[in-house]
C-alpha positions in Angstrom: 239.6 118.0 84.2 236.9 115.5 82.9 233.2 116.5 82.9 232.3 113.4 84.9 234.5 111.0 86.9 233.9 107.3 87.1 233.3 106.0 90.6 234.6 102.7 91.8 234.3 101.0 95.1 237.1 98.9 96.6 235.9 95.6 98.0 236.6 96.9 101.5 234.2 99.8 101.0 231.6 97.4 99.6 232.0 95.2 102.8 231.7 98.4 104.9 228.3 99.1 103.3 227.1 95.6 103.9 228.3 95.8 107.5 226.2 99.0 108.0 223.1 97.1 106.7 223.9 94.2 109.1 224.6 96.3 112.1 221.3 98.1 112.2 218.7 95.9 113.9 216.5 93.8 111.5 213.4 95.4 112.9 214.6 98.7 111.4 215.8 97.5 108.0 214.1 100.5 106.3 216.3 102.9 108.3 219.4 100.9 107.2 218.4 100.9 103.6 217.7 104.7 103.8 221.1 105.3 105.3 222.9 103.3 102.6 220.9 105.1 99.9 221.9 108.5 101.4 225.5 107.5 101.4 225.3 106.2 97.9 223.5 109.4 96.7 226.2 111.6 98.2 229.0 109.4 96.7 227.2 109.7 93.3 227.6 113.5 93.5 231.4 113.0 93.4 231.1 112.2 89.7 230.6 115.9 89.0 232.1 117.4 92.1 235.1 115.2 93.1 236.6 117.8 95.5 233.4 118.3 97.5 234.8 116.1 100.3 237.0 117.7 103.0 240.7 117.0 103.2 241.4 115.1 106.5 243.4 116.9 109.2 245.5 113.8 109.7 248.8 114.4 107.9 249.3 110.8 106.8 245.9 110.6 105.2 246.4 114.0 103.7 249.7 113.0 102.2 248.1 110.0 100.6 245.5 112.2 98.8 242.5 111.1 100.9 239.3 113.2 101.0 236.2 112.4 103.0 232.5 112.9 102.8 230.5 113.2 106.0 227.2 111.5 105.8 225.4 111.5 109.2 227.6 109.5 111.5 229.6 108.0 108.7 232.8 109.0 106.9 233.4 108.0 103.3 237.1 107.9 102.5 238.1 108.3 98.8 240.9 109.4 96.5 240.8 111.1 93.1 242.8 109.2 90.5 243.0 110.9 87.1 239.5 110.5 85.8 238.0 108.3 88.5 237.0 108.4 92.1 238.0 105.4 94.2 235.9 104.8 97.3 238.1 103.1 99.8 236.2 102.9 103.1 232.9 103.8 104.6 233.3 103.9 108.4 231.4 105.1 111.5 232.8 108.4 112.6 233.6 107.2 116.1 235.9 104.4 114.9 239.6 104.9 115.1 240.0 104.8 111.3 243.6 105.9 110.7 245.1 102.3 111.1 242.4 101.0 108.6 243.6 103.4 105.9 247.4 102.9 106.1 
C-alpha cells in the first residue's frame, strides 16, 4: 500500500462543487466557500487514509467499490484505484443519488 495516494476529481465532481457554490445565496458566499473548503480538507485526508470513508449500504454501489465521506449535509463518493483516489461525485445527502452513480 502506498504511503500517500494521489487524489483526482472527475469533471462531474468538479461541477458538483461549483453547483454547491452557486446554490448558496450570494449574500452568504463566505459560508459557501467555507463549506467547499471543509469538503476539500476532508478529501485531502484521503491521501493518507483512503479507507476512512464508509462503505455504502447500497449493494450496487458497494459492488462497484464506492466509499463515501460524510461532510455536513453532503456525501463525497469516491473509489480507490491502485495508488489513487478518484472523487466521482459530491452530492447533497437528501438527493436520490443511486441513479447518478450507475
